[in-house]
Backbone atoms as SQL, in Angstrom:
CREATE TABLE atoms (id INTEGER PRIMARY KEY, chain TEXT, resi INTEGER, resn TEXT, atom TEXT, x REAL, y REAL, z REAL);
INSERT INTO atoms VALUES
  (1, 'A', 1, 'MET', 'N', 63.298, -9.317, 33.252),
  (2, 'A', 1, 'MET', 'CA', 61.936, -9.682, 32.932),
  (3, 'A', 1, 'MET', 'C', 61.178, -8.530, 32.289),
  (4, 'A', 2, 'GLU', 'N', 61.407, -7.288, 32.747),
  (5, 'A', 2, 'GLU', 'CA', 60.692, -6.149, 32.175),
  (6, 'A', 2, 'GLU', 'C', 61.006, -5.971, 30.702),
  (7, 'A', 3, 'GLU', 'N', 62.289, -6.203, 30.313),
  (8, 'A', 3, 'GLU', 'CA', 62.653, -6.062, 28.905),
  (9, 'A', 3, 'GLU', 'C', 61.880, -7.043, 28.042),
  (10, 'A', 4, 'GLN', 'N', 61.685, -8.268, 28.530),
  (11, 'A', 4, 'GLN', 'CA', 60.953, -9.266, 27.770),
  (12, 'A', 4, 'GLN', 'C', 59.495, -8.841, 27.599),
  (13, 'A', 5, 'ASN', 'N', 58.877, -8.271, 28.620),
  (14, 'A', 5, 'ASN', 'CA', 57.498, -7.810, 28.523),
  (15, 'A', 5, 'ASN', 'C', 57.375, -6.681, 27.505),
  (16, 'A', 6, 'ASN', 'N', 58.358, -5.751, 27.481),
  (17, 'A', 6, 'ASN', 'CA', 58.319, -4.647, 26.529),
  (18, 'A', 6, 'ASN', 'C', 58.452, -5.138, 25.093),
  (19, 'A', 7, 'GLU', 'N', 59.221, -6.207, 24.874),
  (20, 'A', 7, 'GLU', 'CA', 59.383, -6.747, 23.533),
  (21, 'A', 7, 'GLU', 'C', 58.085, -7.332, 23.007),
  (22, 'A', 8, 'ASN', 'N', 57.231, -7.838, 23.890),
  (23, 'A', 8, 'ASN', 'CA', 55.977, -8.460, 23.480),
  (24, 'A', 8, 'ASN', 'C', 54.835, -7.461, 23.347),
  (25, 'A', 9, 'GLN', 'N', 55.054, -6.204, 23.710),
  (26, 'A', 9, 'GLN', 'CA', 54.005, -5.201, 23.607),
  (27, 'A', 9, 'GLN', 'C', 53.934, -4.662, 22.188),
  (28, 'A', 10, 'LEU', 'N', 52.732, -4.336, 21.779),
  (29, 'A', 10, 'LEU', 'CA', 52.497, -3.785, 20.453),
  (30, 'A', 10, 'LEU', 'C', 52.053, -2.346, 20.605),
  (31, 'A', 11, 'ASN', 'N', 52.731, -1.443, 19.938),
  (32, 'A', 11, 'ASN', 'CA', 52.391, -0.021, 19.990),
  (33, 'A', 11, 'ASN', 'C', 51.476, 0.270, 18.807),
  (34, 'A', 12, 'ILE', 'N', 50.215, 0.604, 19.098),
  (35, 'A', 12, 'ILE', 'CA', 49.230, 0.854, 18.052),
  (36, 'A', 12, 'ILE', 'C', 48.906, 2.336, 18.012),
  (37, 'A', 13, 'GLU', 'N', 49.018, 2.927, 16.823),
  (38, 'A', 13, 'GLU', 'CA', 48.689, 4.338, 16.656),
  (39, 'A', 13, 'GLU', 'C', 47.263, 4.466, 16.140),
  (40, 'A', 14, 'LEU', 'N', 46.559, 5.489, 16.602),
  (41, 'A', 14, 'LEU', 'CA', 45.191, 5.754, 16.177),
  (42, 'A', 14, 'LEU', 'C', 45.096, 7.235, 15.833),
  (43, 'A', 15, 'SER', 'N', 44.995, 7.536, 14.537),
  (44, 'A', 15, 'SER', 'CA', 44.907, 8.931, 14.108),
  (45, 'A', 15, 'SER', 'C', 43.556, 9.505, 14.518),
  (46, 'A', 16, 'GLU', 'N', 43.448, 10.826, 14.562),
  (47, 'A', 16, 'GLU', 'CA', 42.183, 11.470, 14.926),
  (48, 'A', 16, 'GLU', 'C', 41.087, 11.116, 13.923),
  (49, 'A', 17, 'GLU', 'N', 41.430, 11.073, 12.647),
  (50, 'A', 17, 'GLU', 'CA', 40.445, 10.759, 11.610),
  (51, 'A', 17, 'GLU', 'C', 39.874, 9.353, 11.795),
  (52, 'A', 18, 'ILE', 'N', 40.736, 8.387, 12.037),
  (53, 'A', 18, 'ILE', 'CA', 40.288, 7.010, 12.222),
  (54, 'A', 18, 'ILE', 'C', 39.560, 6.864, 13.561),
  (55, 'A', 19, 'ALA', 'N', 39.976, 7.597, 14.575),
  (56, 'A', 19, 'ALA', 'CA', 39.352, 7.523, 15.901),
  (57, 'A', 19, 'ALA', 'C', 37.888, 7.964, 15.866),
  (58, 'A', 20, 'GLU', 'N', 37.533, 8.827, 14.925),
  (59, 'A', 20, 'GLU', 'CA', 36.146, 9.273, 14.799),
  (60, 'A', 20, 'GLU', 'C', 35.227, 8.127, 14.400),
  (61, 'A', 21, 'GLY', 'N', 35.747, 7.151, 13.698),
  (62, 'A', 21, 'GLY', 'CA', 34.957, 6.005, 13.274),
  (63, 'A', 21, 'GLY', 'C', 34.067, 6.314, 12.091),
  (64, 'A', 22, 'ILE', 'N', 33.475, 5.278, 11.542),
  (65, 'A', 22, 'ILE', 'CA', 32.549, 5.399, 10.423),
  (66, 'A', 22, 'ILE', 'C', 31.290, 4.641, 10.816),
  (67, 'A', 23, 'TYR', 'N', 30.145, 5.307, 10.762),
  (68, 'A', 23, 'TYR', 'CA', 28.881, 4.666, 11.108),
  (69, 'A', 23, 'TYR', 'C', 28.474, 3.676, 10.020),
  (70, 'A', 24, 'SER', 'N', 28.024, 2.511, 10.444),
  (71, 'A', 24, 'SER', 'CA', 27.539, 1.497, 9.512),
  (72, 'A', 24, 'SER', 'C', 26.336, 0.807, 10.128),
  (73, 'A', 25, 'ASN', 'N', 25.286, 0.602, 9.311),
  (74, 'A', 25, 'ASN', 'CA', 24.131, -0.139, 9.793),
  (75, 'A', 25, 'ASN', 'C', 23.833, -1.346, 8.910),
  (76, 'A', 26, 'LEU', 'N', 24.801, -1.698, 8.068),
  (77, 'A', 26, 'LEU', 'CA', 24.682, -2.883, 7.229),
  (78, 'A', 26, 'LEU', 'C', 26.084, -3.386, 6.903),
  (79, 'A', 27, 'ALA', 'N', 26.278, -4.691, 7.010),
  (80, 'A', 27, 'ALA', 'CA', 27.548, -5.295, 6.627),
  (81, 'A', 27, 'ALA', 'C', 27.251, -6.450, 5.682),
  (82, 'A', 28, 'ILE', 'N', 28.014, -6.523, 4.613),
  (83, 'A', 28, 'ILE', 'CA', 27.890, -7.620, 3.657),
  (84, 'A', 28, 'ILE', 'C', 29.215, -8.368, 3.661),
  (85, 'A', 29, 'ILE', 'N', 29.133, -9.671, 3.870),
  (86, 'A', 29, 'ILE', 'CA', 30.345, -10.489, 3.983),
  (87, 'A', 29, 'ILE', 'C', 30.394, -11.479, 2.833),
  (88, 'A', 30, 'THR', 'N', 31.526, -11.506, 2.143),
  (89, 'A', 30, 'THR', 'CA', 31.765, -12.487, 1.089),
  (90, 'A', 30, 'THR', 'C', 33.104, -13.151, 1.385),
  (91, 'A', 31, 'HIS', 'N', 33.342, -14.277, 0.744),
  (92, 'A', 31, 'HIS', 'CA', 34.621, -14.952, 0.984),
  (93, 'A', 31, 'HIS', 'C', 35.059, -15.763, -0.229),
  (94, 'A', 32, 'SER', 'N', 36.351, -15.997, -0.260),
  (95, 'A', 32, 'SER', 'CA', 36.952, -16.915, -1.222),
  (96, 'A', 32, 'SER', 'C', 37.718, -17.940, -0.380),
  (97, 'A', 33, 'GLN', 'N', 38.471, -18.775, -1.018),
  (98, 'A', 33, 'GLN', 'CA', 39.249, -19.770, -0.273),
  (99, 'A', 33, 'GLN', 'C', 40.321, -19.111, 0.589),
  (100, 'A', 34, 'SER', 'N', 40.800, -17.941, 0.174),
  (101, 'A', 34, 'SER', 'CA', 41.937, -17.341, 0.867),
  (102, 'A', 34, 'SER', 'C', 41.619, -16.097, 1.683),
  (103, 'A', 35, 'GLU', 'N', 40.380, -15.548, 1.570),
  (104, 'A', 35, 'GLU', 'CA', 40.100, -14.319, 2.303),
  (105, 'A', 35, 'GLU', 'C', 38.609, -14.114, 2.529),
  (106, 'A', 36, 'PHE', 'N', 38.308, -13.336, 3.562),
  (107, 'A', 36, 'PHE', 'CA', 36.958, -12.865, 3.848),
  (108, 'A', 36, 'PHE', 'C', 36.953, -11.366, 3.581),
  (109, 'A', 37, 'VAL', 'N', 35.895, -10.871, 2.961),
  (110, 'A', 37, 'VAL', 'CA', 35.758, -9.447, 2.678),
  (111, 'A', 37, 'VAL', 'C', 34.501, -8.957, 3.390),
  (112, 'A', 38, 'VAL', 'N', 34.657, -7.947, 4.241),
  (113, 'A', 38, 'VAL', 'CA', 33.526, -7.365, 4.957),
  (114, 'A', 38, 'VAL', 'C', 33.361, -5.936, 4.465),
  (115, 'A', 39, 'ASP', 'N', 32.228, -5.666, 3.814),
  (116, 'A', 39, 'ASP', 'CA', 31.896, -4.318, 3.361),
  (117, 'A', 39, 'ASP', 'C', 30.921, -3.707, 4.357),
  (118, 'A', 40, 'PHE', 'N', 31.295, -2.549, 4.914),
  (119, 'A', 40, 'PHE', 'CA', 30.443, -1.822, 5.853),
  (120, 'A', 40, 'PHE', 'C', 29.746, -0.706, 5.095),
  (121, 'A', 41, 'ILE', 'N', 28.426, -0.639, 5.240),
  (122, 'A', 41, 'ILE', 'CA', 27.594, 0.264, 4.448),
  (123, 'A', 41, 'ILE', 'C', 26.733, 1.100, 5.371),
  (124, 'A', 42, 'LYS', 'N', 26.494, 2.362, 4.986),
  (125, 'A', 42, 'LYS', 'CA', 25.544, 3.214, 5.695),
  (126, 'A', 42, 'LYS', 'C', 24.324, 3.357, 4.813),
  (127, 'A', 43, 'LEU', 'N', 23.230, 2.752, 5.261),
  (128, 'A', 43, 'LEU', 'CA', 21.970, 2.789, 4.528),
  (129, 'A', 43, 'LEU', 'C', 21.093, 3.862, 5.148),
  (130, 'A', 44, 'MET', 'N', 20.632, 4.812, 4.338),
  (131, 'A', 44, 'MET', 'CA', 19.831, 5.917, 4.846),
  (132, 'A', 44, 'MET', 'C', 18.369, 5.760, 4.441),
  (133, 'A', 45, 'PRO', 'N', 17.445, 6.176, 5.303),
  (134, 'A', 45, 'PRO', 'CA', 16.009, 6.051, 4.994),
  (135, 'A', 45, 'PRO', 'C', 15.635, 6.806, 3.720),
  (136, 'A', 46, 'GLY', 'N', 14.861, 6.164, 2.874),
  (137, 'A', 46, 'GLY', 'CA', 14.362, 6.809, 1.670),
  (138, 'A', 46, 'GLY', 'C', 15.378, 6.985, 0.567),
  (139, 'A', 47, 'VAL', 'N', 16.593, 6.517, 0.760),
  (140, 'A', 47, 'VAL', 'CA', 17.635, 6.645, -0.266),
  (141, 'A', 47, 'VAL', 'C', 17.900, 5.250, -0.823),
  (142, 'A', 48, 'PRO', 'N', 17.536, 5.004, -2.081),
  (143, 'A', 48, 'PRO', 'CA', 17.651, 3.655, -2.627),
  (144, 'A', 48, 'PRO', 'C', 19.084, 3.229, -2.942),
  (145, 'A', 49, 'LYS', 'N', 20.027, 4.162, -2.908),
  (146, 'A', 49, 'LYS', 'CA', 21.411, 3.841, -3.231),
  (147, 'A', 49, 'LYS', 'C', 22.269, 4.030, -1.986),
  (148, 'A', 50, 'ALA', 'N', 23.129, 3.071, -1.715),
  (149, 'A', 50, 'ALA', 'CA', 24.020, 3.160, -0.557),
  (150, 'A', 50, 'ALA', 'C', 25.444, 2.874, -1.006),
  (151, 'A', 51, 'LYS', 'N', 26.396, 3.522, -0.365),
  (152, 'A', 51, 'LYS', 'CA', 27.800, 3.331, -0.709),
  (153, 'A', 51, 'LYS', 'C', 28.506, 2.542, 0.372),
  (154, 'A', 52, 'VAL', 'N', 29.463, 1.734, -0.060),
  (155, 'A', 52, 'VAL', 'CA', 30.339, 1.062, 0.890),
  (156, 'A', 52, 'VAL', 'C', 31.214, 2.137, 1.528),
  (157, 'A', 53, 'LYS', 'N', 31.191, 2.216, 2.849),
  (158, 'A', 53, 'LYS', 'CA', 31.961, 3.226, 3.567),
  (159, 'A', 53, 'LYS', 'C', 33.338, 2.714, 3.954),
  (160, 'A', 54, 'SER', 'N', 33.461, 1.383, 4.113),
  (161, 'A', 54, 'SER', 'CA', 34.734, 0.793, 4.484),
  (162, 'A', 54, 'SER', 'C', 34.741, -0.676, 4.086),
  (163, 'A', 55, 'ARG', 'N', 35.871, -1.154, 3.631),
  (164, 'A', 55, 'ARG', 'CA', 36.035, -2.573, 3.282),
  (165, 'A', 55, 'ARG', 'C', 37.223, -3.112, 4.063),
  (166, 'A', 56, 'ILE', 'N', 36.991, -4.233, 4.740),
  (167, 'A', 56, 'ILE', 'CA', 38.046, -4.894, 5.494),
  (168, 'A', 56, 'ILE', 'C', 38.257, -6.279, 4.890),
  (169, 'A', 57, 'VAL', 'N', 39.506, -6.615, 4.581),
  (170, 'A', 57, 'VAL', 'CA', 39.852, -7.909, 4.023),
  (171, 'A', 57, 'VAL', 'C', 40.629, -8.682, 5.095),
  (172, 'A', 58, 'LEU', 'N', 40.171, -9.908, 5.391),
  (173, 'A', 58, 'LEU', 'CA', 40.757, -10.715, 6.465),
  (174, 'A', 58, 'LEU', 'C', 41.168, -12.091, 5.951),
  (175, 'A', 59, 'THR', 'N', 42.191, -12.655, 6.559),
  (176, 'A', 59, 'THR', 'CA', 42.493, -14.057, 6.299),
  (177, 'A', 59, 'THR', 'C', 41.415, -14.893, 6.991),
  (178, 'A', 60, 'PRO', 'N', 41.211, -16.132, 6.568),
  (179, 'A', 60, 'PRO', 'CA', 40.226, -16.980, 7.256),
  (180, 'A', 60, 'PRO', 'C', 40.520, -17.125, 8.750),
  (181, 'A', 61, 'GLN', 'N', 41.792, -17.230, 9.109),
  (182, 'A', 61, 'GLN', 'CA', 42.156, -17.369, 10.524),
  (183, 'A', 61, 'GLN', 'C', 41.797, -16.108, 11.300),
  (184, 'A', 62, 'HIS', 'N', 42.062, -14.952, 10.721),
  (185, 'A', 62, 'HIS', 'CA', 41.737, -13.700, 11.405),
  (186, 'A', 62, 'HIS', 'C', 40.224, -13.509, 11.487),
  (187, 'A', 63, 'ALA', 'N', 39.488, -13.911, 10.445),
  (188, 'A', 63, 'ALA', 'CA', 38.032, -13.815, 10.470),
  (189, 'A', 63, 'ALA', 'C', 37.465, -14.654, 11.618),
  (190, 'A', 64, 'LYS', 'N', 38.027, -15.842, 11.827),
  (191, 'A', 64, 'LYS', 'CA', 37.548, -16.697, 12.915),
  (192, 'A', 64, 'LYS', 'C', 37.885, -16.087, 14.272),
  (193, 'A', 65, 'ARG', 'N', 39.072, -15.504, 14.410),
  (194, 'A', 65, 'ARG', 'CA', 39.437, -14.831, 15.670),
  (195, 'A', 65, 'ARG', 'C', 38.514, -13.644, 15.920),
  (196, 'A', 66, 'LEU', 'N', 38.172, -12.898, 14.859),
  (197, 'A', 66, 'LEU', 'CA', 37.250, -11.762, 14.992),
  (198, 'A', 66, 'LEU', 'C', 35.874, -12.248, 15.437),
  (199, 'A', 67, 'MET', 'N', 35.393, -13.344, 14.839),
  (200, 'A', 67, 'MET', 'CA', 34.096, -13.904, 15.222),
  (201, 'A', 67, 'MET', 'C', 34.082, -14.273, 16.703),
  (202, 'A', 68, 'LYS', 'N', 35.139, -14.910, 17.180),
  (203, 'A', 68, 'LYS', 'CA', 35.203, -15.303, 18.594),
  (204, 'A', 68, 'LYS', 'C', 35.278, -14.074, 19.495),
  (205, 'A', 69, 'ALA', 'N', 36.038, -13.056, 19.084),
  (206, 'A', 69, 'ALA', 'CA', 36.157, -11.833, 19.887),
  (207, 'A', 69, 'ALA', 'C', 34.822, -11.096, 19.938),
  (208, 'A', 70, 'LEU', 'N', 34.104, -11.035, 18.815),
  (209, 'A', 70, 'LEU', 'CA', 32.778, -10.406, 18.794),
  (210, 'A', 70, 'LEU', 'C', 31.808, -11.159, 19.696),
  (211, 'A', 71, 'ALA', 'N', 31.809, -12.486, 19.609),
  (212, 'A', 71, 'ALA', 'CA', 30.912, -13.297, 20.445),
  (213, 'A', 71, 'ALA', 'C', 31.214, -13.059, 21.925),
  (214, 'A', 72, 'ASP', 'N', 32.480, -12.995, 22.284),
  (215, 'A', 72, 'ASP', 'CA', 32.871, -12.751, 23.675),
  (216, 'A', 72, 'ASP', 'C', 32.417, -11.364, 24.132),
  (217, 'A', 73, 'ASN', 'N', 32.613, -10.366, 23.300),
  (218, 'A', 73, 'ASN', 'CA', 32.210, -9.002, 23.653),
  (219, 'A', 73, 'ASN', 'C', 30.696, -8.854, 23.730),
  (220, 'A', 74, 'ILE', 'N', 29.961, -9.517, 22.845),
  (221, 'A', 74, 'ILE', 'CA', 28.499, -9.474, 22.894),
  (222, 'A', 74, 'ILE', 'C', 28.003, -10.130, 24.173),
  (223, 'A', 75, 'GLN', 'N', 28.600, -11.253, 24.547),
  (224, 'A', 75, 'GLN', 'CA', 28.214, -11.931, 25.783),
  (225, 'A', 75, 'GLN', 'C', 28.433, -11.018, 26.992),
  (226, 'A', 76, 'ARG', 'N', 29.588, -10.350, 27.052),
  (227, 'A', 76, 'ARG', 'CA', 29.869, -9.444, 28.172),
  (228, 'A', 76, 'ARG', 'C', 28.934, -8.239, 28.153),
  (229, 'A', 77, 'TYR', 'N', 28.632, -7.710, 26.971),
  (230, 'A', 77, 'TYR', 'CA', 27.698, -6.589, 26.844),
  (231, 'A', 77, 'TYR', 'C', 26.334, -6.983, 27.400),
  (232, 'A', 78, 'GLU', 'N', 25.836, -8.165, 26.977),
  (233, 'A', 78, 'GLU', 'CA', 24.513, -8.604, 27.412),
  (234, 'A', 78, 'GLU', 'C', 24.458, -8.893, 28.904),
  (235, 'A', 79, 'GLN', 'N', 25.562, -9.322, 29.489),
  (236, 'A', 79, 'GLN', 'CA', 25.602, -9.521, 30.938),
  (237, 'A', 79, 'GLN', 'C', 25.434, -8.195, 31.670),
  (238, 'A', 80, 'MET', 'N', 25.963, -7.134, 31.102),
  (239, 'A', 80, 'MET', 'CA', 25.888, -5.818, 31.737),
  (240, 'A', 80, 'MET', 'C', 24.599, -5.071, 31.401),
  (241, 'A', 81, 'HIS', 'N', 24.111, -5.202, 30.169),
  (242, 'A', 81, 'HIS', 'CA', 23.028, -4.350, 29.685),
  (243, 'A', 81, 'HIS', 'C', 21.756, -5.100, 29.286),
  (244, 'A', 82, 'GLY', 'N', 21.755, -6.394, 29.374),
  (245, 'A', 82, 'GLY', 'CA', 20.594, -7.179, 28.954),
  (246, 'A', 82, 'GLY', 'C', 20.724, -7.647, 27.514),
  (247, 'A', 83, 'LYS', 'N', 19.865, -8.571, 27.159),
  (248, 'A', 83, 'LYS', 'CA', 19.909, -9.176, 25.823),
  (249, 'A', 83, 'LYS', 'C', 19.703, -8.139, 24.723),
  (250, 'A', 84, 'ILE', 'N', 20.449, -8.297, 23.658),
  (251, 'A', 84, 'ILE', 'CA', 20.272, -7.472, 22.463),
  (252, 'A', 84, 'ILE', 'C', 19.142, -8.099, 21.667),
  (253, 'A', 85, 'LYS', 'N', 18.146, -7.299, 21.316),
  (254, 'A', 85, 'LYS', 'CA', 17.010, -7.808, 20.557),
  (255, 'A', 85, 'LYS', 'C', 17.460, -8.168, 19.146),
  (256, 'A', 86, 'ASP', 'N', 17.208, -9.395, 18.758),
  (257, 'A', 86, 'ASP', 'CA', 17.576, -9.870, 17.428),
  (258, 'A', 86, 'ASP', 'C', 16.394, -9.637, 16.501),
  (259, 'A', 87, 'VAL', 'N', 16.568, -8.758, 15.522),
  (260, 'A', 87, 'VAL', 'CA', 15.483, -8.452, 14.591),
  (261, 'A', 87, 'VAL', 'C', 15.675, -9.242, 13.314),
  (262, 'A', 88, 'GLU', 'N', 14.572, -9.679, 12.743),
  (263, 'A', 88, 'GLU', 'CA', 14.598, -10.424, 11.486),
  (264, 'A', 88, 'GLU', 'C', 14.887, -9.448, 10.351),
  (265, 'A', 89, 'THR', 'N', 15.881, -9.756, 9.527),
  (266, 'A', 89, 'THR', 'CA', 16.238, -8.860, 8.420),
  (267, 'A', 89, 'THR', 'C', 16.240, -9.629, 7.108),
  (268, 'A', 90, 'ASN', 'N', 15.055, -10.045, 6.674),
  (269, 'A', 90, 'ASN', 'CA', 14.956, -10.754, 5.393),
  (270, 'A', 90, 'ASN', 'C', 15.114, -9.816, 4.214),
  (271, 'A', 91, 'ALA', 'N', 14.699, -8.576, 4.380),
  (272, 'A', 91, 'ALA', 'CA', 14.798, -7.594, 3.297),
  (273, 'A', 91, 'ALA', 'C', 15.551, -6.374, 3.813),
  (274, 'A', 92, 'LEU', 'N', 16.131, -5.634, 2.920),
  (275, 'A', 92, 'LEU', 'CA', 16.837, -4.428, 3.317),
  (276, 'A', 92, 'LEU', 'C', 15.847, -3.388, 3.817),
  (277, 'A', 93, 'PRO', 'N', 16.105, -2.769, 4.965),
  (278, 'A', 93, 'PRO', 'CA', 15.168, -1.794, 5.540),
  (279, 'A', 93, 'PRO', 'C', 15.310, -0.424, 4.890),
  (280, 'A', 94, 'LEU', 'N', 14.732, -0.244, 3.707),
  (281, 'A', 94, 'LEU', 'CA', 14.911, 1.010, 2.987),
  (282, 'A', 94, 'LEU', 'C', 14.249, 2.183, 3.691),
  (283, 'A', 95, 'HIS', 'N', 13.194, 1.950, 4.445),
  (284, 'A', 95, 'HIS', 'CA', 12.529, 3.045, 5.137),
  (285, 'A', 95, 'HIS', 'C', 12.620, 2.917, 6.647),
  (286, 'A', 96, 'PHE', 'N', 13.261, 1.897, 7.167),
  (287, 'A', 96, 'PHE', 'CA', 13.446, 1.673, 8.600),
  (288, 'A', 96, 'PHE', 'C', 12.124, 1.646, 9.363),
  (289, 'A', 97, 'GLY', 'N', 11.016, 1.412, 8.696),
  (290, 'A', 97, 'GLY', 'CA', 9.737, 1.285, 9.364),
  (291, 'A', 97, 'GLY', 'C', 9.114, 2.575, 9.834),
  (292, 'A', 98, 'GLY', 'N', 9.746, 3.702, 9.577),
  (293, 'A', 98, 'GLY', 'CA', 9.224, 4.991, 10.033),
  (294, 'A', 98, 'GLY', 'C', 8.489, 5.707, 8.933),
  (295, 'A', 99, 'PRO', 'N', 7.896, 6.841, 9.259),
  (296, 'A', 99, 'PRO', 'CA', 7.165, 7.607, 8.246),
  (297, 'A', 99, 'PRO', 'C', 8.121, 8.230, 7.234),
  (298, 'A', 100, 'THR', 'N', 7.617, 8.476, 6.039),
  (299, 'A', 100, 'THR', 'CA', 8.403, 9.145, 5.010),
  (300, 'A', 100, 'THR', 'C', 8.384, 10.651, 5.288),
  (301, 'A', 101, 'ALA', 'N', 9.546, 11.245, 5.338),
  (302, 'A', 101, 'ALA', 'CA', 9.644, 12.671, 5.625),
  (303, 'A', 101, 'ALA', 'C', 9.194, 13.499, 4.435),
  (304, 'A', 102, 'GLN', 'N', 8.625, 14.659, 4.716),
  (305, 'A', 102, 'GLN', 'CA', 8.231, 15.578, 3.662),
  (306, 'A', 102, 'GLN', 'C', 8.812, 16.953, 3.944),
  (307, 'A', 103, 'ALA', 'N', 9.204, 17.645, 2.895),
  (308, 'A', 103, 'ALA', 'CA', 9.781, 18.981, 3.080),
  (309, 'A', 103, 'ALA', 'C', 8.765, 20.044, 2.821);
């Protein structure tokens, strides 16, 4: 039985560079019939130009599994830490509502 369990295990490697992660405060999602594309962007206050920091391409089936996994994790997070405040984002927050810095 132990051999069968070992065959079903997946060994995932995580390099130090990838383990550091990439900060993103904006995601743009597009799709075609065969794939979903998620662009993760870091938008900085007062900077009108932002670069895509990471792009993930998913099959429709994987995108749906990701959506369900995110919903499950958000539900568990909110049970432990309280509701996440949902903010209205009709426009891109170029200044994040704070004062403009001066040098």
